[in-house]
C-alpha positions as a Markdown table, in Angstrom:
| # | Residue | x | y | z |
|---|---|---|---|---|
| 1 | Met | 150.3 | 18.8 | 48.4 |
| 2 | Thr | 148.7 | 20.0 | 51.7 |
| 3 | Pro | 149.2 | 23.6 | 52.6 |
| 4 | Thr | 149.7 | 24.4 | 56.3 |
| 5 | His | 149.3 | 28.2 | 56.2 |
| 6 | Glu | 145.6 | 29.3 | 56.5 |
| 7 | Ser | 146.0 | 32.2 | 54.0 |
| 8 | Lys | 147.7 | 29.9 | 51.5 |
| 9 | Thr | 144.8 | 27.4 | 51.8 |
| 10 | Arg | 142.3 | 30.2 | 51.2 |
| 11 | Ile | 144.2 | 31.3 | 48.0 |
| 12 | Leu | 144.3 | 27.7 | 46.8 |
| 13 | Asp | 140.6 | 27.1 | 47.5 |
| 14 | Ala | 139.8 | 30.4 | 45.7 |
| 15 | Ser | 141.9 | 29.4 | 42.7 |
| 16 | Leu | 139.9 | 26.2 | 42.3 |
| 17 | Lys | 136.7 | 28.1 | 42.1 |
| 18 | Val | 137.9 | 31.0 | 39.9 |
| 19 | Phe | 140.0 | 29.0 | 37.5 |
| 20 | Arg | 137.1 | 26.6 | 36.9 |
| 21 | Ala | 134.7 | 29.5 | 36.4 |
| 22 | Lys | 136.9 | 31.8 | 34.3 |
| 23 | Gly | 139.7 | 29.7 | 32.9 |
| 24 | Tyr | 143.4 | 30.3 | 33.3 |
| 25 | Thr | 143.9 | 33.2 | 30.8 |
| 26 | Ala | 140.9 | 35.3 | 32.0 |
| 27 | Thr | 141.7 | 34.9 | 35.7 |
| 28 | Arg | 143.6 | 37.7 | 37.3 |
| 29 | Ile | 145.5 | 37.6 | 40.5 |
| 30 | Glu | 143.1 | 40.3 | 41.7 |
| 31 | Asp | 140.2 | 37.8 | 41.1 |
| 32 | Ile | 141.9 | 35.2 | 43.2 |
| 33 | Cys | 142.5 | 37.7 | 46.0 |
| 34 | Ala | 139.0 | 39.0 | 45.9 |
| 35 | Glu | 137.6 | 35.4 | 46.1 |
| 36 | Ala | 139.9 | 34.5 | 49.0 |
| 37 | Gly | 139.3 | 37.8 | 50.8 |
| 38 | Leu | 143.0 | 38.6 | 50.9 |
| 39 | Thr | 145.4 | 41.2 | 49.6 |
| 40 | Lys | 147.9 | 40.9 | 46.8 |
| 41 | Gly | 150.6 | 41.2 | 49.4 |
| 42 | Ser | 149.3 | 38.0 | 50.9 |
| 43 | Phe | 149.2 | 36.3 | 47.5 |
| 44 | Phe | 152.8 | 37.2 | 46.7 |
| 45 | His | 153.9 | 36.0 | 50.1 |
| 46 | His | 153.0 | 32.5 | 49.0 |
| 47 | Phe | 153.2 | 32.6 | 45.2 |
| 48 | Arg | 155.5 | 34.4 | 42.8 |
| 49 | Ser | 153.1 | 34.4 | 39.9 |
| 50 | Lys | 149.7 | 33.2 | 38.6 |
| 51 | Glu | 151.6 | 30.3 | 36.8 |
| 52 | Glu | 153.1 | 29.1 | 40.1 |
| 53 | Leu | 149.7 | 29.3 | 41.7 |
| 54 | Ala | 148.2 | 27.2 | 38.8 |
| 55 | Val | 150.8 | 24.5 | 39.3 |
| 56 | Ala | 150.1 | 24.4 | 43.0 |
| 57 | Ala | 146.4 | 24.4 | 42.4 |
| 58 | Ala | 146.6 | 21.3 | 40.2 |
| 59 | Gln | 148.6 | 19.6 | 42.9 |
| 60 | Tyr | 146.2 | 20.7 | 45.6 |
| 61 | Trp | 143.3 | 19.5 | 43.4 |
| 62 | Ser | 144.9 | 16.1 | 43.1 |
| 63 | Ala | 145.3 | 15.9 | 46.9 |
| 64 | Ile | 141.7 | 16.9 | 47.8 |
| 65 | Thr | 140.0 | 14.9 | 45.0 |
| 66 | Gly | 142.3 | 11.9 | 45.9 |
| 67 | Glu | 140.9 | 12.0 | 49.4 |
| 68 | Leu | 137.4 | 12.2 | 48.0 |
| 69 | Phe | 137.8 | 9.2 | 45.8 |
| 70 | Arg | 139.7 | 7.1 | 48.4 |
| 71 | Gly | 136.7 | 7.5 | 50.8 |
| 72 | Ala | 134.0 | 6.9 | 48.3 |
| 73 | Ser | 131.5 | 4.2 | 48.7 |
| 74 | Tyr | 132.3 | 2.3 | 45.5 |
| 75 | His | 135.3 | 0.8 | 47.2 |
| 76 | Arg | 132.9 | -1.3 | 49.4 |
| 77 | His | 132.0 | -3.6 | 46.5 |
| 78 | Glu | 133.9 | -6.9 | 46.6 |
| 79 | Asp | 133.3 | -7.7 | 42.9 |
| 80 | Pro | 135.7 | -5.5 | 40.9 |
| 81 | Leu | 133.3 | -5.0 | 38.0 |
| 82 | Asp | 130.6 | -3.8 | 40.5 |
| 83 | Arg | 133.3 | -1.5 | 41.9 |
| 84 | Leu | 134.1 | -0.1 | 38.5 |
| 85 | Leu | 130.5 | 0.5 | 37.6 |
| 86 | Ala | 129.8 | 2.1 | 41.0 |
| 87 | Tyr | 132.8 | 4.4 | 40.4 |
| 88 | Ile | 131.1 | 5.5 | 37.2 |
| 89 | Asp | 127.8 | 6.0 | 39.1 |
| 90 | Phe | 129.8 | 8.0 | 41.7 |
| 91 | Arg | 131.2 | 10.3 | 38.9 |
| 92 | Ala | 127.7 | 10.8 | 37.5 |
| 93 | Ala | 126.4 | 11.7 | 41.0 |
| 94 | Leu | 129.1 | 14.5 | 41.3 |
| 95 | Val | 127.7 | 16.2 | 38.2 |
| 96 | Gln | 125.4 | 18.7 | 39.8 |
| 97 | Gly | 124.9 | 22.5 | 39.5 |
| 98 | Gln | 126.7 | 24.7 | 37.0 |
| 99 | Pro | 129.7 | 23.4 | 35.0 |
| 100 | Ala | 132.2 | 25.4 | 37.1 |
| 101 | Glu | 131.0 | 23.5 | 40.1 |
| 102 | Phe | 131.6 | 20.0 | 38.8 |
| 103 | Thr | 134.2 | 20.2 | 36.1 |
| 104 | Cys | 137.8 | 19.1 | 36.5 |
| 105 | Leu | 140.3 | 21.8 | 37.4 |
| 106 | Ala | 143.2 | 19.9 | 35.7 |
| 107 | Gly | 141.1 | 19.4 | 32.5 |
| 108 | Thr | 140.2 | 23.1 | 32.5 |
| 109 | Leu | 143.8 | 24.3 | 32.9 |
| 110 | Val | 145.5 | 22.0 | 30.5 |
| 111 | Gln | 143.1 | 22.9 | 27.6 |
| 112 | Glu | 144.5 | 26.5 | 27.8 |
| 113 | Thr | 148.1 | 25.9 | 28.7 |
| 114 | Phe | 149.2 | 22.6 | 27.1 |
| 115 | Asp | 151.4 | 24.4 | 24.5 |
| 116 | Thr | 152.2 | 27.6 | 26.4 |
| 117 | Cys | 153.1 | 26.6 | 29.9 |
| 118 | Pro | 154.8 | 23.1 | 30.3 |
| 119 | Pro | 154.8 | 23.3 | 34.2 |
| 120 | Ile | 151.1 | 23.7 | 34.3 |
| 121 | Arg | 150.6 | 21.1 | 31.6 |
| 122 | Asp | 152.7 | 18.6 | 33.4 |
| 123 | Ala | 151.0 | 19.2 | 36.8 |
| 124 | Cys | 147.6 | 18.6 | 35.1 |
| 125 | Glu | 148.8 | 15.5 | 33.3 |
| 126 | Gln | 150.1 | 14.1 | 36.6 |
| 127 | Ser | 146.7 | 14.8 | 38.2 |
| 128 | Ile | 144.6 | 13.2 | 35.4 |
| 129 | Ser | 147.0 | 10.2 | 34.8 |
| 130 | Gly | 147.4 | 9.7 | 38.6 |
| 131 | His | 143.7 | 9.3 | 39.0 |
| 132 | Ala | 143.5 | 7.1 | 35.9 |
| 133 | Gly | 146.2 | 4.9 | 37.5 |
| 134 | Glu | 143.9 | 4.3 | 40.5 |
| 135 | Val | 141.0 | 3.4 | 38.2 |
| 136 | Ala | 143.3 | 1.1 | 36.3 |
| 137 | Lys | 143.8 | -1.0 | 39.4 |
| 138 | Ile | 140.1 | -1.7 | 39.5 |
| 139 | Val | 139.9 | -2.3 | 35.8 |
| 140 | Ala | 142.8 | -4.8 | 36.0 |
| 141 | Glu | 140.9 | -6.8 | 38.6 |
| 142 | Ala | 137.7 | -6.8 | 36.6 |
| 143 | Lys | 139.6 | -7.8 | 33.4 |
| 144 | Ala | 141.3 | -10.7 | 35.1 |
| 145 | Arg | 138.0 | -12.0 | 36.4 |
| 146 | Tyr | 135.7 | -11.5 | 33.5 |
| 147 | Val | 137.6 | -11.0 | 30.2 |
| 148 | Pro | 141.2 | -12.1 | 30.8 |
| 149 | Asp | 141.9 | -12.6 | 27.1 |
| 150 | Ala | 140.7 | -9.2 | 26.0 |
| 151 | Pro | 143.2 | -7.5 | 23.7 |
| 152 | Trp | 143.1 | -4.1 | 25.5 |
| 153 | Ser | 145.0 | -3.1 | 28.6 |
| 154 | Ala | 143.6 | -1.9 | 32.0 |
| 155 | Glu | 145.6 | 1.3 | 31.6 |
| 156 | Ser | 144.1 | 2.1 | 28.2 |
| 157 | Leu | 140.6 | 1.6 | 29.4 |
| 158 | Ala | 141.2 | 3.6 | 32.6 |
| 159 | Leu | 142.5 | 6.5 | 30.4 |
| 160 | Tyr | 139.4 | 6.1 | 28.1 |
| 161 | Thr | 137.1 | 6.6 | 31.1 |
| 162 | Gln | 138.9 | 9.9 | 31.9 |
| 163 | Ala | 138.7 | 10.9 | 28.2 |
| 164 | Val | 134.9 | 10.4 | 28.3 |
| 165 | Leu | 134.6 | 12.3 | 31.5 |
| 166 | Gln | 136.7 | 15.3 | 30.3 |
| 167 | Gly | 134.8 | 15.4 | 27.0 |
| 168 | Ala | 131.5 | 15.3 | 28.9 |
| 169 | Phe | 132.7 | 18.3 | 30.9 |
| 170 | Ile | 133.5 | 20.2 | 27.8 |
| 171 | Leu | 130.0 | 19.5 | 26.4 |
| 172 | Ala | 128.5 | 20.6 | 29.7 |
| 173 | Lys | 130.4 | 23.9 | 29.4 |
| 174 | Ala | 129.3 | 24.3 | 25.8 |
| 175 | Arg | 125.6 | 23.7 | 26.7 |
| 176 | Gly | 125.7 | 25.5 | 30.0 |
| 177 | Gly | 124.4 | 22.6 | 32.2 |
| 178 | Pro | 125.0 | 19.1 | 33.5 |
| 179 | Glu | 122.4 | 17.1 | 31.5 |
| 180 | Val | 124.6 | 16.2 | 28.5 |
| 181 | Ala | 127.5 | 15.2 | 30.8 |
| 182 | Ile | 125.2 | 12.8 | 32.7 |
| 183 | Glu | 124.1 | 11.3 | 29.4 |
| 184 | Cys | 127.7 | 10.8 | 28.3 |
| 185 | Ile | 128.6 | 9.1 | 31.6 |
| 186 | Thr | 125.5 | 6.9 | 31.3 |
| 187 | His | 126.7 | 5.8 | 27.8 |
| 188 | Leu | 130.1 | 5.1 | 29.3 |
| 189 | Arg | 128.5 | 2.8 | 31.9 |
| 190 | Arg | 126.6 | 0.9 | 29.1 |
| 191 | Tyr | 129.8 | 0.5 | 27.2 |
| 192 | Leu | 131.6 | -1.0 | 30.2 |
| 193 | Glu | 128.8 | -3.4 | 30.8 |
| 194 | Leu | 129.1 | -4.6 | 27.2 |
| 195 | Leu | 132.8 | -4.7 | 27.3 |
| 196 | Phe | 132.8 | -7.0 | 30.3 |
| 197 | His | 129.8 | -9.0 | 29.1 |
| 198 | Lys | 127.8 | -8.1 | 32.2 |
| 199 | Pro | 124.2 | -9.5 | 32.0 |
| 200 | Lys | 121.3 | -7.2 | 32.6 |
């Protein structure tokens, strides 16, 4: 989803910031408008409700993070295992600043809305699983080269990487800083090295 109207883009950019900082329930339309520097009239010109905005925000998040990951340097590695480990390193490098600056919008929204708002839940699931699907392509190549007879699937391992990342973000929120998230991602890297029998 790529908005073409400048004010709509401003609202979506503001929603990424405010939803990640305050959560879905605590965020008011007024908060989004204040962050975007726009009126409520402008908001309602583009969105009928906060729920509709949240669905659009999850889709927008997928689009902009998708571009980020597609252009990331880990793709330059020819060896798929090196590519996978470099992906993990890239995720660790993104963990900087306060939790609201590096945590996942989809993970934040779905924690609050999974049982109360199916459209938001589904948009978040598509975002998280869509990215996991891209990671699974790398995992499948690495599995075929290094551990072709392993009993696990590329899809399940890709989802596991996302589960660790989302859990790391929750711990970072609980502790108010990035250090614990980086530690968790470092452990994930060690686990992958062991799983693929990568020598030190």
